[in-house]
ZATI-364110 format. One record per atom (N, C-alpha, C): residue in three letters; residue number from 1; y, z, x; atom name. Coordinates in nm, 3 decimals. Example, Ala and Ser with C-alpha at 12.3 -4.5 7.8 and 13.67 -1.06 7.14 Angstrom:
2
residuo/num/Y/Z/X/atomo
ala/1/-0.569/0.780/1.319/N
ala/1/-0.450/0.780/1.230/CA
ala/1/-0.330/0.780/1.320/C
ser/2/-0.225/0.708/1.285/N
ser/2/-0.106/0.714/1.367/CA
ser/2/0.003/0.787/1.290/C
//
This chain:
163
residuo/num/Y/Z/X/atomo
met/1/-6.332/-0.823/4.167/N
met/1/-6.283/-0.767/4.044/CA
met/1/-6.140/-0.716/4.061/C
lys/2/-6.115/-0.653/4.177/N
lys/2/-5.982/-0.604/4.202/CA
lys/2/-5.883/-0.719/4.210/C
lys/3/-5.926/-0.833/4.268/N
lys/3/-5.842/-0.951/4.276/CA
lys/3/-5.806/-1.002/4.138/C
asn/4/-5.904/-1.010/4.051/N
asn/4/-5.880/-1.059/3.914/CA
asn/4/-5.784/-0.966/3.839/C
leu/5/-5.800/-0.837/3.861/N
leu/5/-5.713/-0.742/3.794/CA
leu/5/-5.568/-0.761/3.838/C
phe/6/-5.547/-0.778/3.970/N
phe/6/-5.411/-0.801/4.019/CA
phe/6/-5.355/-0.934/3.969/C
leu/7/-5.441/-1.034/3.961/N
leu/7/-5.398/-1.164/3.910/CA
leu/7/-5.355/-1.152/3.765/C
tyr/8/-5.435/-1.082/3.684/N
tyr/8/-5.400/-1.063/3.543/CA
tyr/8/-5.271/-0.981/3.529/C
leu/9/-5.256/-0.878/3.610/N
leu/9/-5.133/-0.798/3.606/CA
leu/9/-5.013/-0.881/3.649/C
phe/10/-5.031/-0.965/3.751/N
phe/10/-4.922/-1.051/3.794/CA
phe/10/-4.882/-1.149/3.685/C
ile/11/-4.979/-1.212/3.623/N
ile/11/-4.951/-1.309/3.514/CA
ile/11/-4.887/-1.236/3.397/C
phe/12/-4.935/-1.116/3.364/N
phe/12/-4.878/-1.039/3.254/CA
phe/12/-4.733/-1.000/3.283/C
ser/13/-4.705/-0.956/3.404/N
ser/13/-4.567/-0.918/3.439/CA
ser/13/-4.477/-1.042/3.442/C
leu/14/-4.531/-1.155/3.487/N
leu/14/-4.454/-1.279/3.486/CA
leu/14/-4.419/-1.318/3.342/C
leu/15/-4.515/-1.308/3.252/N
leu/15/-4.489/-1.340/3.110/CA
leu/15/-4.386/-1.243/3.050/C
ile/16/-4.397/-1.117/3.083/N
ile/16/-4.301/-1.018/3.034/CA
ile/16/-4.161/-1.053/3.084/C
asn/17/-4.151/-1.089/3.211/N
asn/17/-4.021/-1.125/3.267/CA
asn/17/-3.965/-1.251/3.202/C
val/18/-4.049/-1.349/3.179/N
val/18/-4.003/-1.472/3.113/CA
val/18/-3.954/-1.441/2.971/C
phe/19/-4.031/-1.365/2.895/N
phe/19/-3.990/-1.329/2.759/CA
phe/19/-3.862/-1.246/2.759/C
thr/20/-3.848/-1.154/2.853/N
thr/20/-3.728/-1.073/2.863/CA
thr/20/-3.607/-1.160/2.898/C
tyr/21/-3.624/-1.250/2.992/N
tyr/21/-3.517/-1.341/3.030/CA
tyr/21/-3.473/-1.426/2.910/C
met/22/-3.570/-1.482/2.839/N
met/22/-3.539/-1.566/2.723/CA
met/22/-3.469/-1.484/2.615/C
tyr/23/-3.512/-1.363/2.592/N
tyr/23/-3.453/-1.277/2.490/CA
tyr/23/-3.306/-1.250/2.521/C
phe/24/-3.279/-1.207/2.646/N
phe/24/-3.141/-1.173/2.681/CA
phe/24/-3.052/-1.296/2.691/C
thr/25/-3.108/-1.410/2.731/N
thr/25/-3.030/-1.533/2.736/CA
thr/25/-2.990/-1.576/2.594/C
asn/26/-3.086/-1.576/2.503/N
asn/26/-3.058/-1.615/2.365/CA
asn/26/-2.968/-1.512/2.296/C
lys/27/-2.987/-1.385/2.330/N
lys/27/-2.903/-1.281/2.272/CA
lys/27/-2.758/-1.303/2.314/C
asp/28/-2.736/-1.336/2.438/N
asp/28/-2.601/-1.361/2.488/CA
asp/28/-2.540/-1.482/2.418/C
lys/29/-2.618/-1.590/2.404/N
lys/29/-2.569/-1.709/2.335/CA
lys/29/-2.536/-1.676/2.189/C
phe/30/-2.623/-1.600/2.124/N
phe/30/-2.601/-1.563/1.985/CA
phe/30/-2.475/-1.478/1.971/C
gln/31/-2.457/-1.382/2.059/N
gln/31/-2.338/-1.297/2.052/CA
gln/31/-2.212/-1.377/2.080/C
thr/32/-2.217/-1.469/2.174/N
thr/32/-2.101/-1.554/2.204/CA
thr/32/-2.065/-1.639/2.082/C
thr/33/-2.166/-1.699/2.021/N
thr/33/-2.143/-1.779/1.900/CA
thr/33/-2.090/-1.692/1.787/C
asn/34/-2.147/-1.574/1.773/N
asn/34/-2.103/-1.483/1.668/CA
asn/34/-1.958/-1.439/1.690/C
ile/35/-1.922/-1.411/1.814/N
ile/35/-1.785/-1.370/1.847/CA
ile/35/-1.688/-1.485/1.818/C
glu/36/-1.724/-1.606/1.854/N
glu/36/-1.638/-1.721/1.826/CA
glu/36/-1.619/-1.741/1.676/C
thr/37/-1.727/-1.725/1.601/N
thr/37/-1.718/-1.738/1.455/CA
thr/37/-1.628/-1.630/1.397/C
leu/38/-1.645/-1.507/1.442/N
leu/38/-1.563/-1.398/1.391/CA
leu/38/-1.416/-1.414/1.432/C
glu/39/-1.392/-1.464/1.554/N
glu/39/-1.253/-1.488/1.595/CA
glu/39/-1.189/-1.594/1.508/C
gly/40/-1.266/-1.696/1.471/N
gly/40/-1.215/-1.799/1.379/CA
gly/40/-1.182/-1.741/1.243/C
arg/41/-1.270/-1.653/1.193/N
arg/41/-1.245/-1.590/1.063/CA
arg/41/-1.123/-1.498/1.069/C
val/42/-1.109/-1.424/1.179/N
val/42/-0.993/-1.336/1.195/CA
val/42/-0.865/-1.418/1.195/C
gln/43/-0.865/-1.530/1.266/N
gln/43/-0.745/-1.616/1.270/CA
gln/43/-0.715/-1.672/1.132/C
ala/44/-0.818/-1.712/1.058/N
ala/44/-0.797/-1.764/0.922/CA
ala/44/-0.741/-1.655/0.832/C
leu/45/-0.790/-1.532/0.847/N
leu/45/-0.737/-1.422/0.766/CA
leu/45/-0.594/-1.388/0.805/C
lys/46/-0.561/-1.394/0.933/N
lys/46/-0.423/-1.371/0.976/CA
lys/46/-0.331/-1.477/0.917/C
asp/47/-0.376/-1.603/0.918/N
asp/47/-0.296/-1.710/0.858/CA
asp/47/-0.278/-1.687/0.709/C
ser/48/-0.384/-1.641/0.644/N
ser/48/-0.378/-1.612/0.500/CA
ser/48/-0.281/-1.499/0.471/C
val/49/-0.283/-1.395/0.552/N
val/49/-0.190/-1.283/0.534/CA
val/49/-0.046/-1.331/0.554/C
thr/50/-0.024/-1.413/0.655/N
thr/50/0.111/-1.466/0.680/CA
thr/50/0.157/-1.551/0.562/C
ala/51/0.069/-1.635/0.510/N
ala/51/0.105/-1.717/0.394/CA
ala/51/0.134/-1.630/0.272/C
asn/52/0.055/-1.525/0.252/N
asn/52/0.079/-1.435/0.140/CA
asn/52/0.210/-1.359/0.156/C
glu/53/0.242/-1.319/0.278/N
glu/53/0.371/-1.252/0.302/CA
glu/53/0.486/-1.346/0.271/C
asp/54/0.473/-1.474/0.310/N
asp/54/0.576/-1.572/0.280/CA
asp/54/0.590/-1.592/0.129/C
asn/55/0.477/-1.601/0.061/N
asn/55/0.481/-1.617/-0.085/CA
asn/55/0.542/-1.495/-0.152/C
leu/56/0.510/-1.377/-0.103/N
leu/56/0.567/-1.254/-0.159/CA
leu/56/0.717/-1.250/-0.137/C
tyr/57/0.760/-1.290/-0.019/N
tyr/57/0.904/-1.293/0.009/CA
tyr/57/0.975/-1.391/-0.085/C
lys/58/0.915/-1.508/-0.104/N
lys/58/0.974/-1.607/-0.194/CA
lys/58/0.975/-1.557/-0.338/C
ala/59/0.868/-1.489/-0.380/N
ala/59/0.861/-1.438/-0.517/CA
ala/59/0.962/-1.327/-0.539/C
asn/60/0.990/-1.249/-0.437/N
asn/60/1.085/-1.139/-0.450/CA
asn/60/1.226/-1.176/-0.408/C
tyr/61/1.252/-1.304/-0.387/N
tyr/61/1.384/-1.346/-0.342/CA
tyr/61/1.490/-1.309/-0.445/C
phe/62/1.462/-1.331/-0.573/N
phe/62/1.557/-1.298/-0.678/CA
phe/62/1.530/-1.158/-0.731/C
thr/63/1.550/-1.060/-0.648/N
thr/63/1.539/-0.921/-0.690/CA
thr/63/1.653/-0.842/-0.629/C
leu/64/1.682/-0.731/-0.690/N
leu/64/1.788/-0.644/-0.640/CA
leu/64/1.756/-0.593/-0.500/C
asp/65/1.628/-0.573/-0.472/N
asp/65/1.588/-0.521/-0.341/CA
asp/65/1.613/-0.621/-0.228/C
gln/66/1.611/-0.750/-0.257/N
gln/66/1.629/-0.853/-0.154/CA
gln/66/1.772/-0.907/-0.148/C
asn/67/1.855/-0.876/-0.248/N
asn/67/1.988/-0.934/-0.257/CA
asn/67/2.092/-0.837/-0.197/C
glu/68/2.135/-0.866/-0.076/N
glu/68/2.228/-0.776/-0.007/CA
glu/68/2.364/-0.770/-0.076/C
asp/69/2.410/-0.884/-0.129/N
asp/69/2.539/-0.884/-0.198/CA
asp/69/2.535/-0.793/-0.321/C
ala/70/2.425/-0.798/-0.394/N
ala/70/2.410/-0.711/-0.512/CA
ala/70/2.403/-0.565/-0.469/C
gln/71/2.339/-0.537/-0.359/N
gln/71/2.332/-0.401/-0.309/CA
gln/71/2.470/-0.351/-0.267/C
leu/72/2.548/-0.437/-0.204/N
leu/72/2.683/-0.399/-0.163/CA
leu/72/2.773/-0.373/-0.284/C
tyr/73/2.746/-0.442/-0.395/N
tyr/73/2.824/-0.422/-0.517/CA
tyr/73/2.815/-0.276/-0.564/C
phe/74/2.698/-0.217/-0.549/N
phe/74/2.679/-0.080/-0.595/CA
phe/74/2.729/0.023/-0.494/C
gly/75/2.762/-0.020/-0.375/N
gly/75/2.819/0.070/-0.276/CA
gly/75/2.726/0.183/-0.237/C
asp/76/2.775/0.306/-0.249/N
asp/76/2.699/0.424/-0.208/CA
asp/76/2.603/0.475/-0.314/C
lys/77/2.600/0.411/-0.430/N
lys/77/2.511/0.458/-0.537/CA
lys/77/2.365/0.436/-0.497/C
asp/78/2.280/0.523/-0.546/N
asp/78/2.137/0.516/-0.515/CA
asp/78/2.072/0.404/-0.598/C
leu/79/2.024/0.298/-0.529/N
leu/79/1.965/0.183/-0.599/CA
leu/79/1.840/0.221/-0.677/C
gln/80/1.761/0.312/-0.622/N
gln/80/1.639/0.355/-0.692/CA
gln/80/1.674/0.418/-0.826/C
lys/81/1.775/0.503/-0.828/N
lys/81/1.815/0.568/-0.953/CA
lys/81/1.869/0.466/-1.052/C
ile/82/1.942/0.368/-1.004/N
ile/82/1.995/0.264/-1.092/CA
ile/82/1.880/0.183/-1.151/C
gln/83/1.783/0.146/-1.068/N
gln/83/1.668/0.069/-1.116/CA
gln/83/1.587/0.149/-1.218/C
ile/84/1.571/0.277/-1.196/N
ile/84/1.497/0.361/-1.289/CA
ile/84/1.574/0.373/-1.420/C
ala/85/1.706/0.388/-1.412/N
ala/85/1.788/0.398/-1.533/CA
ala/85/1.782/0.269/-1.614/C
ile/86/1.783/0.155/-1.547/N
ile/86/1.772/0.025/-1.616/CA
ile/86/1.636/0.014/-1.683/C
arg/87/1.531/0.047/-1.610/N
arg/87/1.396/0.041/-1.667/CA
arg/87/1.384/0.130/-1.790/C
asp/88/1.432/0.253/-1.778/N
asp/88/1.421/0.346/-1.890/CA
asp/88/1.502/0.298/-2.010/C
ala/89/1.619/0.241/-1.985/N
ala/89/1.702/0.192/-2.095/CA
ala/89/1.637/0.071/-2.163/C
ile/90/1.573/-0.016/-2.086/N
ile/90/1.506/-0.133/-2.144/CA
ile/90/1.390/-0.088/-2.231/C
tyr/91/1.305/-0.003/-2.178/N
tyr/91/1.186/0.039/-2.252/CA
tyr/91/1.219/0.137/-2.365/C
ala/92/1.333/0.205/-2.357/N
ala/92/1.372/0.295/-2.466/CA
ala/92/1.396/0.216/-2.594/C
gly/93/1.440/0.092/-2.582/N
gly/93/1.461/0.007/-2.700/CA
gly/93/1.333/-0.023/-2.775/C
asn/94/1.218/-0.015/-2.709/N
asn/94/1.090/-0.042/-2.776/CA
asn/94/1.059/0.063/-2.882/C
ala/95/1.116/0.182/-2.869/N
ala/95/1.088/0.290/-2.964/CA
ala/95/1.171/0.277/-3.092/C
lys/96/1.268/0.189/-3.094/N
lys/96/1.354/0.175/-3.211/CA
lys/96/1.283/0.101/-3.323/C
ala/97/1.314/0.139/-3.446/N
ala/97/1.256/0.072/-3.563/CA
ala/97/1.305/-0.072/-3.565/C
gly/98/1.217/-0.165/-3.594/N
gly/98/1.254/-0.306/-3.598/CA
gly/98/1.243/-0.376/-3.464/C
gly/99/1.201/-0.306/-3.361/N
gly/99/1.181/-0.368/-3.231/CA
gly/99/1.295/-0.344/-3.136/C
asn/100/1.283/-0.399/-3.018/N
asn/100/1.381/-0.379/-2.913/CA
asn/100/1.506/-0.461/-2.943/C
pro/101/1.624/-0.399/-2.945/N
pro/101/1.747/-0.472/-2.976/CA
pro/101/1.788/-0.574/-2.869/C
leu/102/1.727/-0.569/-2.751/N
leu/102/1.758/-0.667/-2.647/CA
leu/102/1.704/-0.806/-2.680/C
val/103/1.606/-0.811/-2.769/N
val/103/1.549/-0.938/-2.812/CA
val/103/1.638/-0.991/-2.924/C
asn/104/1.692/-1.109/-2.906/N
asn/104/1.787/-1.166/-3.002/CA
asn/104/1.719/-1.239/-3.117/C
tyr/105/1.607/-1.191/-3.161/N
tyr/105/1.538/-1.252/-3.274/CA
tyr/105/1.508/-1.145/-3.377/C
pro/106/1.518/-1.180/-3.505/N
pro/106/1.482/-1.082/-3.607/CA
pro/106/1.331/-1.058/-3.606/C
gln/107/1.291/-0.952/-3.667/N
gln/107/1.149/-0.917/-3.672/CA
gln/107/1.073/-1.026/-3.747/C
ile/108/0.972/-1.083/-3.683/N
ile/108/0.886/-1.184/-3.745/CA
ile/108/0.746/-1.124/-3.746/C
gly/109/0.705/-1.074/-3.861/N
gly/109/0.578/-1.001/-3.866/CA
gly/109/0.597/-0.865/-3.806/C
ser/110/0.542/-0.841/-3.688/N
ser/110/0.563/-0.713/-3.620/CA
ser/110/0.688/-0.723/-3.532/C
pro/111/0.741/-0.608/-3.493/N
pro/111/0.863/-0.608/-3.413/CA
pro/111/0.839/-0.659/-3.270/C
phe/112/0.943/-0.718/-3.212/N
phe/112/0.937/-0.765/-3.074/CA
phe/112/0.958/-0.646/-2.979/C
leu/113/0.870/-0.636/-2.881/N
leu/113/0.876/-0.528/-2.782/CA
leu/113/0.880/-0.590/-2.642/C
val/114/0.953/-0.525/-2.553/N
val/114/0.962/-0.572/-2.415/CA
val/114/0.835/-0.532/-2.340/C
asn/115/0.771/-0.629/-2.278/N
asn/115/0.648/-0.605/-2.201/CA
asn/115/0.674/-0.586/-2.053/C
asn/116/0.769/-0.665/-2.001/N
asn/116/0.791/-0.665/-1.857/CA
asn/116/0.936/-0.701/-1.830/C
tyr/117/0.985/-0.667/-1.713/N
tyr/117/1.122/-0.698/-1.677/CA
tyr/117/1.131/-0.717/-1.526/C
arg/118/1.240/-0.780/-1.483/N
arg/118/1.270/-0.790/-1.341/CA
arg/118/1.422/-0.788/-1.327/C
ile/119/1.469/-0.701/-1.241/N
ile/119/1.612/-0.693/-1.212/CA
ile/119/1.643/-0.800/-1.108/C
leu/120/1.724/-0.898/-1.147/N
leu/120/1.750/-1.011/-1.059/CA
leu/120/1.860/-0.981/-0.957/C
asn/121/1.968/-0.917/-1.002/N
asn/121/2.078/-0.887/-0.911/CA
asn/121/2.161/-0.775/-0.972/C
asn/122/2.288/-0.767/-0.936/N
asn/122/2.373/-0.659/-0.986/CA
asn/122/2.426/-0.686/-1.126/C
arg/123/2.385/-0.794/-1.191/N
arg/123/2.435/-0.826/-1.323/CA
arg/123/2.327/-0.867/-1.423/C
trp/124/2.215/-0.923/-1.380/N
trp/124/2.117/-0.980/-1.471/CA
trp/124/1.980/-0.917/-1.458/C
val/125/1.916/-0.913/-1.575/N
val/125/1.776/-0.872/-1.584/CA
val/125/1.706/-0.978/-1.666/C
ile/126/1.585/-1.014/-1.629/N
ile/126/1.504/-1.103/-1.712/CA
ile/126/1.393/-1.019/-1.772/C
ile/127/1.369/-1.038/-1.903/N
ile/127/1.265/-0.961/-1.971/CA
ile/127/1.165/-1.055/-2.035/C
asp/128/1.045/-1.007/-2.051/N
asp/128/0.939/-1.076/-2.124/CA
asp/128/0.910/-0.991/-2.246/C
phe/129/0.901/-1.054/-2.364/N
phe/129/0.878/-0.979/-2.486/CA
phe/129/0.775/-1.050/-2.573/C
ser/130/0.717/-0.975/-2.665/N
ser/130/0.622/-1.033/-2.761/CA
ser/130/0.610/-0.940/-2.881/C
asn/131/0.550/-0.996/-2.987/N
asn/131/0.520/-0.915/-3.105/CA
asn/131/0.370/-0.919/-3.136/C
gly/132/0.293/-0.964/-3.043/N
gly/132/0.149/-0.974/-3.061/CA
gly/132/0.104/-1.117/-3.085/C
thr/133/0.187/-1.198/-3.150/N
thr/133/0.153/-1.338/-3.174/CA
thr/133/0.252/-1.433/-3.108/C
leu/134/0.379/-1.398/-3.111/N
leu/134/0.483/-1.480/-3.049/CA
leu/134/0.533/-1.409/-2.922/C
his/135/0.576/-1.487/-2.826/N
his/135/0.629/-1.428/-2.704/CA
his/135/0.743/-1.513/-2.650/C
gly/136/0.823/-1.453/-2.563/N
gly/136/0.936/-1.524/-2.505/CA
gly/136/0.997/-1.447/-2.391/C
glu/137/1.108/-1.502/-2.341/N
glu/137/1.182/-1.439/-2.233/CA
glu/137/1.329/-1.435/-2.270/C
ser/138/1.400/-1.347/-2.203/N
ser/138/1.543/-1.335/-2.228/CA
ser/138/1.614/-1.294/-2.100/C
ile/139/1.733/-1.349/-2.081/N
ile/139/1.821/-1.309/-1.971/CA
ile/139/1.921/-1.210/-2.031/C
ile/140/1.932/-1.095/-1.969/N
ile/140/2.018/-0.988/-2.020/CA
ile/140/2.122/-0.954/-1.912/C
lys/141/2.248/-0.944/-1.953/N
lys/141/2.351/-0.891/-1.863/CA
lys/141/2.346/-0.739/-1.876/C
tyr/142/2.357/-0.670/-1.765/N
tyr/142/2.364/-0.525/-1.772/CA
tyr/142/2.485/-0.475/-1.696/C
phe/143/2.533/-0.361/-1.739/N
phe/143/2.650/-0.300/-1.678/CA
phe/143/2.620/-0.154/-1.654/C
val/144/2.647/-0.108/-1.533/N
val/144/2.631/0.034/-1.499/CA
val/144/2.769/0.097/-1.515/C
glu/145/2.781/0.184/-1.614/N
glu/145/2.910/0.249/-1.643/CA
glu/145/2.937/0.359/-1.541/C
glu/146/3.059/0.407/-1.540/N
glu/146/3.099/0.512/-1.445/CA
glu/146/3.017/0.640/-1.463/C
asp/147/2.978/0.668/-1.587/N
asp/147/2.901/0.789/-1.613/CA
asp/147/2.752/0.770/-1.582/C
gly/148/2.713/0.651/-1.536/N
gly/148/2.574/0.626/-1.499/CA
gly/148/2.492/0.565/-1.612/C
ser/149/2.550/0.553/-1.732/N
ser/149/2.477/0.493/-1.843/CA
ser/149/2.471/0.341/-1.824/C
ile/150/2.375/0.281/-1.890/N
ile/150/2.353/0.137/-1.879/CA
ile/150/2.382/0.074/-2.014/C
thr/151/2.460/-0.033/-2.014/N
thr/151/2.482/-0.110/-2.136/CA
thr/151/2.432/-0.252/-2.112/C
phe/152/2.386/-0.313/-2.219/N
phe/152/2.325/-0.446/-2.210/CA
phe/152/2.398/-0.543/-2.301/C
glu/153/2.394/-0.669/-2.261/N
glu/153/2.448/-0.778/-2.341/CA
glu/153/2.352/-0.896/-2.328/C
pro/154/2.277/-0.930/-2.435/N
pro/154/2.186/-1.044/-2.425/CA
pro/154/2.263/-1.173/-2.396/C
ala/155/2.218/-1.248/-2.297/N
ala/155/2.286/-1.372/-2.259/CA
ala/155/2.215/-1.494/-2.316/C
glu/156/2.086/-1.504/-2.299/N
glu/156/2.010/-1.619/-2.346/CA
glu/156/1.868/-1.575/-2.375/C
thr/157/1.814/-1.627/-2.485/N
thr/157/1.678/-1.588/-2.525/CA
thr/157/1.598/-1.714/-2.557/C
leu/158/1.472/-1.712/-2.518/N
leu/158/1.382/-1.823/-2.542/CA
leu/158/1.257/-1.770/-2.610/C
leu/159/1.221/-1.827/-2.724/N
leu/159/1.099/-1.791/-2.794/CA
leu/159/1.004/-1.910/-2.783/C
his/160/0.887/-1.888/-2.729/N
his/160/0.791/-1.995/-2.708/CA
his/160/0.723/-2.031/-2.840/C
ala/161/0.700/-2.159/-2.860/N
ala/161/0.631/-2.205/-2.980/CA
ala/161/0.481/-2.183/-2.963/C
asn/162/0.417/-2.145/-3.072/N
asn/162/0.271/-2.129/-3.067/CA
asn/162/0.205/-2.263/-3.068/C
asn/163/0.105/-2.281/-2.983/N
asn/163/0.030/-2.406/-2.978/CA
asn/163/-0.104/-2.388/-3.043/C
//
């Protein structure tokens, strides 16, 4: 009886060892595969971030922040203050009766209001405008006067046809 008990204990311990060995072997393989998969995903995400940074740089190429020549034009003046003054002057026109005067179109139904803008360089701003049904874009020349005020001169305006 004692012999059978030791035999059963030996077989049981052997089975436990085999199952433990198989568990840790498969766990290691699973973790290795998982790590390789995650490393591949990390590399794909890094490539995606790099591509997005490139796209962002290209999209912001025509901005005052990226244009060194335009920045040099303003000299020691604070670019942030100039950009804020331009923004405020553009949007202040929306409060005028009959719509924003930067839009070179007469009021058609409701007045045209500026929705968005982008400062391209030290001379031009592009604006997007609409009146709720019609929309368009306009290139505006701007001038920063000695007293810090901003004056505008519409250069070209495009009104999109409704389809």
